[in-house]
N, CA, C and O of each residue as an XYZ file, in Angstrom:
588
protein
N       0.855     -1.178      0.000
C       0.000      0.000      0.000
C       0.895      1.234      0.000
O       1.861      1.296      0.761
N       0.587      2.211     -0.839
C       1.407      3.408     -0.946
C       1.279      4.263      0.318
O       0.329      4.126      1.089
N       2.255      5.141      0.505
C       2.230      6.024      1.673
C       1.014      6.940      1.644
O       0.401      7.202      2.679
N       0.669      7.425      0.458
C      -0.503      8.294      0.335
C      -1.767      7.555      0.740
O      -2.603      8.093      1.465
N      -1.904      6.315      0.268
C      -3.087      5.523      0.602
C      -3.138      5.250      2.107
O      -4.213      5.281      2.705
N      -1.988      4.984      2.718
C      -1.948      4.759      4.163
C      -2.396      6.009      4.916
O      -3.127      5.921      5.903
N      -1.950      7.177      4.439
C      -2.353      8.428      5.082
C      -3.854      8.642      4.954
O      -4.515      9.049      5.909
N      -4.390      8.364      3.766
C      -5.829      8.519      3.550
C      -6.601      7.581      4.469
O      -7.578      7.990      5.095
N      -6.166      6.324      4.552
C      -6.833      5.353      5.433
C      -6.760      5.794      6.891
O      -7.734      5.669      7.634
N      -5.596      6.315      7.297
C      -5.434      6.777      8.672
C      -6.390      7.934      8.962
O      -7.052      7.946     10.000
N      -6.464      8.907      8.048
C      -7.363     10.042      8.244
C      -8.818      9.600      8.268
O      -9.607     10.104      9.068
N      -9.177      8.664      7.398
C     -10.547      8.154      7.402
C     -10.838      7.422      8.710
O     -11.956      7.481      9.222
N      -9.839      6.738      9.245
C     -10.014      6.036     10.517
C     -10.290      7.033     11.639
O     -11.167      6.809     12.473
N      -9.545      8.126     11.657
C      -9.747      9.156     12.676
C     -11.160      9.733     12.571
O     -11.850      9.898     13.577
N     -11.579     10.037     11.346
C     -12.915     10.599     11.150
C     -13.984      9.601     11.577
O     -14.972      9.981     12.204
N     -13.789      8.316     11.237
C     -14.786      7.319     11.626
C     -14.823      7.139     13.139
O     -15.891      6.919     13.710
N     -13.670      7.230     13.791
C     -13.645      7.154     15.258
C     -14.501      8.284     15.834
O     -15.301      8.071     16.746
N     -14.321      9.476     15.293
C     -15.133     10.603     15.753
C     -16.600     10.387     15.424
O     -17.477     10.732     16.217
N     -16.867      9.816     14.257
C     -18.255      9.563     13.849
C     -18.922      8.574     14.789
O     -20.050      8.796     15.230
N     -18.229      7.481     15.099
C     -18.793      6.473     15.995
C     -19.010      7.074     17.379
O     -20.040      6.834     18.009
N     -18.042      7.854     17.850
C     -18.182      8.474     19.166
C     -19.382      9.403     19.204
O     -20.109      9.446     20.197
N     -19.590     10.145     18.131
C     -20.685     11.112     18.098
C     -22.045     10.459     17.951
O     -23.047     11.017     18.398
N     -22.102      9.277     17.327
C     -23.426      8.685     17.095
C     -23.920      7.888     18.291
O     -25.032      7.361     18.259
N     -23.130      7.789     19.328
C     -23.565      7.089     20.535
C     -24.053      8.139     21.530
O     -23.264      8.949     22.015
N     -25.331      8.127     21.829
C     -25.877      9.086     22.783
C     -25.467      8.677     24.193
O     -25.071      7.534     24.423
N     -25.561      9.589     25.114
C     -25.090      9.330     26.470
C     -25.734      8.120     27.122
O     -25.002      7.270     27.628
N     -27.067      7.981     27.146
C     -27.627      6.784     27.774
C     -27.152      5.507     27.083
O     -26.836      4.519     27.745
N     -27.104      5.530     25.766
C     -26.645      4.367     25.017
C     -25.176      4.085     25.331
O     -24.773      2.929     25.459
N     -24.378      5.155     25.454
C     -22.962      4.984     25.768
C     -22.805      4.304     27.125
O     -21.966      3.418     27.284
N     -23.601      4.713     28.091
C     -23.522      4.094     29.411
C     -23.875      2.617     29.331
O     -23.233      1.787     29.975
N     -24.899      2.283     28.540
C     -25.280      0.875     28.372
C     -24.161      0.110     27.689
O     -23.832     -1.005     28.092
N     -23.575      0.702     26.659
C     -22.489      0.051     25.925
C     -21.311     -0.229     26.842
O     -20.776     -1.337     26.851
N     -20.915      0.756     27.601
C     -19.777      0.572     28.500
C     -20.110     -0.458     29.571
O     -19.267     -1.282     29.925
N     -21.327     -0.415     30.083
C     -21.735     -1.364     31.118
C     -21.701     -2.799     30.589
O     -21.216     -3.703     31.269
N     -22.217     -3.003     29.374
C     -22.238     -4.356     28.813
C     -20.910     -4.738     28.176
O     -20.633     -5.919     27.965
N     -20.088     -3.736     27.871
C     -18.798     -4.013     27.246
C     -18.900     -4.352     25.772
O     -17.955     -4.884     25.189
N     -20.041     -4.049     25.163
C     -20.243     -4.389     23.758
C     -20.778     -3.191     22.983
O     -21.753     -2.561     23.393
N     -20.144     -2.888     21.875
C     -20.614     -1.872     20.949
C     -21.467     -2.575     19.905
O     -20.959     -3.386     19.131
N     -22.758     -2.271     19.880
C     -23.644     -2.912     18.901
C     -23.762     -2.012     17.673
O     -24.049     -0.819     17.775
N     -23.533     -2.620     16.513
C     -23.455     -1.871     15.261
C     -24.427     -2.460     14.249
O     -24.334     -3.637     13.903
N     -25.352     -1.647     13.781
C     -26.268     -2.085     12.735
C     -25.580     -2.048     11.385
O     -24.894     -1.079     11.060
N     -25.760     -3.100     10.596
C     -25.136     -3.161      9.273
C     -26.113     -3.693      8.233
O     -26.996     -4.496      8.532
N     -25.934     -3.232      7.027
C     -26.563     -3.809      5.844
C     -25.414     -4.448      5.088
O     -24.509     -3.753      4.626
N     -25.442     -5.760      4.960
C     -24.254     -6.478      4.488
C     -24.067     -6.474      2.977
O     -23.280     -7.262      2.453
N     -24.773     -5.604      2.272
C     -24.640     -5.548      0.820
C     -24.188     -4.159      0.368
O     -24.769     -3.592     -0.558
N     -23.162     -3.608      1.009
C     -22.676     -2.267      0.679
C     -21.163     -2.264      0.474
O     -20.445     -1.554      1.178
N     -20.669     -3.060     -0.496
C     -19.228     -3.080     -0.709
C     -18.734     -1.730     -1.230
O     -19.493     -1.053     -1.924
N     -17.537     -1.313     -0.941
C     -16.515     -1.993     -0.158
C     -16.612     -1.705      1.337
O     -15.754     -2.140      2.106
N     -17.643     -0.980      1.757
C     -17.779     -0.623      3.170
C     -18.131     -1.827      4.026
O     -17.475     -2.091      5.033
N     -19.166     -2.559      3.628
C     -19.640     -3.730      4.371
C     -20.171     -4.748      3.369
O     -21.024     -4.433      2.539
N     -19.659     -5.961      3.458
C     -20.210     -7.039      2.642
C     -19.830     -8.375      3.265
O     -19.002     -8.449      4.172
N     -20.449     -9.410      2.760
C     -20.217    -10.746      3.305
C     -19.390    -11.559      2.319
O     -19.642    -11.556      1.114
N     -18.406    -12.249      2.860
C     -17.576    -13.132      2.045
C     -17.301    -14.392      2.852
O     -16.785    -14.332      3.967
N     -17.651    -15.519      2.277
C     -17.485    -16.806      2.960
C     -18.156    -16.807      4.333
O     -17.617    -17.350      5.297
N     -19.340    -16.190      4.410
C     -20.099    -16.183      5.652
C     -19.608    -15.208      6.703
O     -20.101    -15.220      7.831
N     -18.644    -14.360      6.357
C     -18.068    -13.422      7.321
C     -18.244    -11.992      6.821
O     -18.052    -11.714      5.637
N     -18.611    -11.085      7.730
C     -18.707     -9.676      7.368
C     -17.314     -9.093      7.230
O     -16.477     -9.247      8.119
N     -17.067     -8.428      6.120
C     -15.785     -7.763      5.903
C     -16.046     -6.419      5.246
O     -17.180     -6.095      4.892
N     -15.005     -5.656      5.090
C     -15.097     -4.361      4.435
C     -14.426     -3.287      5.265
O     -14.118     -3.488      6.440
N     -14.204     -2.147      4.637
C     -13.500     -1.047      5.278
C     -14.146     -0.639      6.597
O     -13.462     -0.519      7.613
N     -15.452     -0.426      6.586
C     -16.125      0.043      7.797
C     -16.175     -1.034      8.877
O     -16.124     -0.715     10.065
N     -16.275     -2.294      8.486
C     -16.266     -3.398      9.459
C     -14.917     -3.440     10.175
O     -14.858     -3.535     11.401
N     -13.839     -3.368      9.401
C     -12.499     -3.399      9.996
C     -12.260     -2.192     10.888
O     -11.664     -2.306     11.959
N     -12.726     -1.044     10.441
C     -12.519      0.177     11.206
C     -13.278      0.158     12.527
O     -12.716      0.493     13.570
N     -14.550     -0.230     12.491
C     -15.349     -0.296     13.719
C     -14.778     -1.344     14.670
O     -14.772     -1.145     15.885
N     -14.304     -2.443     14.129
C     -13.691     -3.479     14.972
C     -12.456     -2.939     15.680
O     -12.238     -3.224     16.857
N     -11.654     -2.166     14.971
C     -10.456     -1.577     15.573
C     -10.830     -0.525     16.614
O     -10.200     -0.443     17.669
N     -11.835      0.265     16.326
C     -12.291      1.275     17.287
C     -12.762      0.601     18.571
O     -12.388      1.014     19.669
N     -13.576     -0.428     18.430
C     -14.071     -1.156     19.608
C     -12.912     -1.746     20.398
O     -12.899     -1.696     21.628
N     -11.948     -2.300     19.690
C     -10.771     -2.885     20.352
C     -10.041     -1.826     21.177
O      -9.662     -2.071     22.322
N      -9.849     -0.654     20.587
C      -9.142      0.422     21.293
C      -9.956      0.981     22.458
O      -9.395      1.560     23.389
N     -11.277      0.808     22.406
C     -12.142      1.250     23.504
C     -12.345      0.134     24.530
O     -13.130      0.279     25.466
N     -11.635     -0.976     24.348
C     -11.788     -2.155     25.201
C     -13.230     -2.657     25.217
O     -13.756     -3.041     26.261
N     -13.852     -2.646     24.053
C     -15.218     -3.139     23.899
C     -15.239     -4.274     22.887
O     -14.438     -4.312     21.953
N     -16.159     -5.185     23.089
C     -16.441     -6.169     22.048
C     -17.330     -5.475     21.029
O     -17.981     -4.479     21.346
N     -17.359     -5.990     19.820
C     -18.251     -5.427     18.812
C     -19.229     -6.505     18.376
O     -18.850     -7.651     18.134
N     -20.492     -6.118     18.281
C     -21.531     -7.038     17.827
C     -22.225     -6.400     16.629
O     -22.840     -5.340     16.742
N     -22.115     -7.064     15.481
C     -22.778     -6.579     14.275
C     -24.159     -7.202     14.191
O     -24.312     -8.419     14.299
N     -25.156     -6.361     13.997
C     -26.532     -6.830     13.852
C     -26.997     -6.463     12.451
O     -26.970     -5.296     12.058
N     -27.425     -7.475     11.706
C     -27.816     -7.258     10.320
C     -29.243     -6.731     10.207
O     -30.155     -7.205     10.885
N     -29.411     -5.749      9.342
C     -30.705     -5.133      9.061
C     -30.831     -4.930      7.558
O     -29.834     -4.889      6.837
N     -32.058     -4.805      7.104
C     -32.279     -4.294      5.758
C     -31.865     -2.828      5.803
O     -32.020     -2.174      6.835
N     -31.347     -2.311      4.708
C     -30.867     -0.933      4.703
C     -31.955      0.033      5.170
O     -31.675      0.979      5.907
N     -33.182     -0.204      4.746
C     -34.293      0.693      5.093
C     -34.599      0.723      6.590
O     -35.307      1.619      7.050
N     -34.083     -0.231      7.351
C     -34.344     -0.293      8.795
C     -33.178      0.183      9.659
O     -33.312      0.256     10.881
N     -32.044      0.507      9.050
C     -30.858      0.893      9.828
C     -31.088      2.136     10.683
O     -30.758      2.145     11.869
N     -31.643      3.168     10.093
C     -31.813      4.422     10.834
C     -32.752      4.252     12.016
O     -32.487      4.766     13.103
N     -33.838      3.540     11.811
C     -34.769      3.304     12.921
C     -34.133      2.447     14.008
O     -34.450      2.615     15.185
N     -33.250      1.539     13.638
C     -32.559      0.720     14.639
C     -31.732      1.602     15.565
O     -31.682      1.364     16.771
N     -31.080      2.625     15.002
C     -30.315      3.571     15.826
C     -31.276      4.430     16.649
O     -31.087      4.598     17.853
N     -32.296      4.967     16.001
C     -33.252      5.856     16.682
C     -33.969      5.155     17.829
O     -34.291      5.783     18.838
N     -34.219      3.864     17.679
C     -34.938      3.097     18.705
C     -34.014      2.403     19.701
O     -34.463      1.559     20.476
N     -32.734      2.750     19.688
C     -31.729      2.179     20.598
C     -31.591      0.667     20.482
O     -31.219      0.003     21.450
N     -31.887      0.118     19.312
C     -31.636     -1.306     19.084
C     -30.141     -1.543     18.897
O     -29.628     -2.617     19.211
N     -29.449     -0.528     18.381
C     -27.999     -0.571     18.195
C     -27.426      0.773     18.620
O     -28.142      1.770     18.703
N     -26.125      0.784     18.888
C     -25.462      2.025     19.282
C     -25.242      2.946     18.089
O     -25.340      4.167     18.210
N     -24.947      2.356     16.949
C     -24.688      3.128     15.740
C     -24.886      2.223     14.535
O     -25.149      1.030     14.683
N     -24.760      2.792     13.348
C     -24.921      2.001     12.128
C     -23.861      2.401     11.116
O     -23.441      3.556     11.051
N     -23.440      1.424     10.334
C     -22.521      1.659      9.226
C     -23.100      0.971      7.997
O     -24.011      0.153      8.121
N     -22.601      1.281      6.851
C     -22.968      0.642      5.582
C     -23.053      1.687      4.493
O     -23.982      1.678      3.685
N     -22.088      2.586      4.469
C     -22.016      3.600      3.421
C     -23.311      4.405      3.364
O     -23.944      4.508      2.313
N     -23.696      4.970      4.500
C     -24.961      5.696      4.630
C     -24.749      7.163      4.254
O     -23.868      7.827      4.802
N     -25.544      7.658      3.335
C     -25.436      9.059      2.939
C     -26.416      9.910      3.750
O     -27.412      9.416      4.278
N     -26.102     11.190      3.828
C     -26.896     12.133      4.611
C     -27.967     12.750      3.717
O     -27.689     13.153      2.587
N     -29.180     12.820      4.229
C     -30.262     13.505      3.512
C     -31.132     14.224      4.541
O     -31.136     13.843      5.711
N     -31.865     15.253      4.130
C     -32.743     15.961      5.076
C     -33.753     15.027      5.744
O     -34.050     15.182      6.928
N     -34.278     14.066      4.996
C     -35.246     13.124      5.571
C     -34.598     12.275      6.661
O     -35.196     12.038      7.710
N     -33.385     11.823      6.408
C     -32.683     10.988      7.388
C     -32.273     11.789      8.614
O     -32.245     11.256      9.723
N     -31.956     13.066      8.422
C     -31.572     13.910      9.555
C     -32.736     14.146     10.516
O     -32.520     14.566     11.653
N     -33.947     13.886     10.081
C     -35.103     13.993     10.970
C     -35.176     12.811     11.930
O     -35.852     12.883     12.956
N     -34.483     11.726     11.601
C     -34.555     10.488     12.384
C     -33.346     10.314     13.293
O     -33.493      9.932     14.454
N     -32.147     10.591     12.774
C     -30.904     10.387     13.526
C     -29.964     11.562     13.303
O     -30.174     12.378     12.406
N     -28.937     11.638     14.122
C     -27.893     12.645     13.951
C     -26.760     12.049     13.129
O     -26.463     10.859     13.225
N     -26.144     12.881     12.335
C     -25.011     12.465     11.515
C     -23.769     13.245     11.919
O     -23.857     14.382     12.382
N     -22.631     12.630     11.739
C     -21.368     13.341     11.885
C     -21.032     13.942     10.528
O     -21.795     13.805      9.572
N     -19.904     14.599     10.453
C     -19.423     15.039      9.148
C     -19.125     13.804      8.313
O     -18.713     12.770      8.839
N     -19.333     13.918      7.037
C     -19.065     12.793      6.138
C     -17.568     12.498      6.112
O     -16.753     13.420      6.084
N     -17.213     11.241      6.122
C     -15.810     10.857      6.027
C     -15.485     10.283      4.661
O     -14.338      9.929      4.389
N     -16.481     10.191      3.809
C     -16.285      9.687      2.453
C     -17.238     10.436      1.529
O     -18.398     10.664      1.873
N     -16.751     10.807      0.379
C     -17.579     11.518     -0.596
C     -17.559     10.756     -1.911
O     -16.497     10.447     -2.451
N     -18.742     10.461     -2.412
C     -18.853      9.782     -3.698
C     -19.890     10.497     -4.549
O     -20.757     11.207     -4.038
N     -19.785     10.298     -5.835
C     -20.774     10.841     -6.746
C     -21.560      9.697     -7.337
O     -20.991      8.680     -7.735
N     -22.868      9.861     -7.396
C     -23.720      8.876     -8.037
C     -23.958      9.333     -9.464
O     -24.321     10.485     -9.700
N     -23.755      8.440    -10.406
C     -23.899      8.790    -11.813
C     -24.668      7.705    -12.546
O     -24.797      6.579    -12.066
N     -25.168      8.060    -13.702
C     -25.786      7.101    -14.607
C     -24.864      7.002    -15.813
O     -24.477      8.019    -16.387
N     -24.517      5.803    -16.190
C     -23.698      5.598    -17.383
C     -24.618      5.386    -18.569
O     -25.536      4.569    -18.514
N     -24.370      6.125    -19.641
C     -25.169      5.975    -20.860
C     -24.229      5.904    -22.059
O     -23.069      6.310    -21.984
N     -24.748      5.385    -23.157
C     -23.956      5.349    -24.385
C     -23.687      6.775    -24.853
O     -24.531      7.655    -24.688
N     -22.524      6.999    -25.430
C     -22.169      8.340    -25.892
C     -23.181      8.887    -26.883
O     -23.491     10.078    -26.865
N     -23.695      8.026    -27.743
C     -24.613      8.482    -28.789
C     -26.046      8.681    -28.288
O     -26.925      9.018    -29.081
N     -26.302      8.481    -26.984
C     -27.668      8.589    -26.449
C     -28.195     10.020    -26.436
O     -29.409     10.228    -26.449
N     -27.314     10.997    -26.411
C     -27.740     12.390    -26.325
C     -28.039     12.834    -24.903
O     -28.383     13.995    -24.680
N     -27.915     11.943    -23.949
C     -28.185     12.267    -22.546
C     -26.909     12.813    -21.916
O     -25.883     12.136    -21.864
N     -26.996     14.058    -21.438
C     -25.850     14.711    -20.812
C     -26.069     14.967    -19.320
O     -25.119     14.958    -18.536
N     -27.325     15.194    -18.936
C     -27.643     15.465    -17.535
C     -28.837     14.616    -17.127
O     -29.530     14.057    -17.977
N     -29.072     14.523    -15.847
C     -30.190     13.728    -15.341
C     -31.526     14.302    -15.820
O     -32.493     13.560    -15.992
N     -31.583     15.608    -16.033
C     -32.837     16.205    -16.513
C     -33.155     15.802    -17.949
O     -34.304     15.909    -18.378
N     -32.159     15.341    -18.694
C     -32.417     14.833    -20.044
C     -33.303     13.588    -20.010
O     -33.853     13.192    -21.038
N     -33.444     12.975    -18.852
C     -34.294     11.787    -18.720
C     -35.754     12.152    -18.453
O     -36.631     11.294    -18.548
N     -36.024     13.423    -18.120
C     -37.405     13.853    -17.852
C     -38.302     13.539    -19.040
O     -37.957     13.817    -20.189
N     -39.447     12.960    -18.747
C     -40.419     12.652    -19.785
C     -40.155     11.363    -20.534
O     -41.021     10.900    -21.277
N     -39.007     10.782    -20.364
C     -38.698      9.520    -21.038
C     -39.284      8.383    -20.212
O     -39.035      8.282    -19.011
N     -40.062      7.533    -20.865
C     -40.697      6.428    -20.155
C     -39.988      5.112    -20.396
O     -39.900      4.276    -19.496
N     -39.498      4.927    -21.566
C     -38.815      3.676    -21.909
C     -37.399      4.002    -22.357
O     -37.172      4.457    -23.478
N     -36.476      3.766    -21.480
C     -35.090      3.985    -21.849
C     -34.238      2.911    -21.209
O     -34.593      2.356    -20.169
N     -33.142      2.629    -21.821
C     -32.198      1.645    -21.302
C     -30.813      2.257    -21.291
O     -30.457      3.039    -22.173
N     -30.051      1.901    -20.305
C     -28.675      2.391    -20.236
C     -27.800      1.580    -21.161
O     -26.599      1.832    -21.252
């Protein structure tokens, strides 16, 4: 791994540590410390952040949360949810926090608190060059189209 990549991973680890710390509310934090277990909601179909391989959860966020828990002298327990149920699991104190490449939206901010984003991605649609589609608004009014 290059030095630049190591630095990026280290910085992302620091941000995720802050994110995990911030997403645990005080009562939940007391329960977590008392039980010695950090419970983390996951959707296991969000590679490279979280996914399953050979029956085991792996991915960047899984490894990072595991390391954070280790440094906090906590066990980590991953609880699987459908993606649509992750936010409510946090809001209802079923888990201490959730991971799985979750993006911030105004609707989601009504349910849970978010930290600053530690990863930025762009969502795009790939189309053939000859399609004439340049922006997402070019799809307005089109009912039958294929990428």
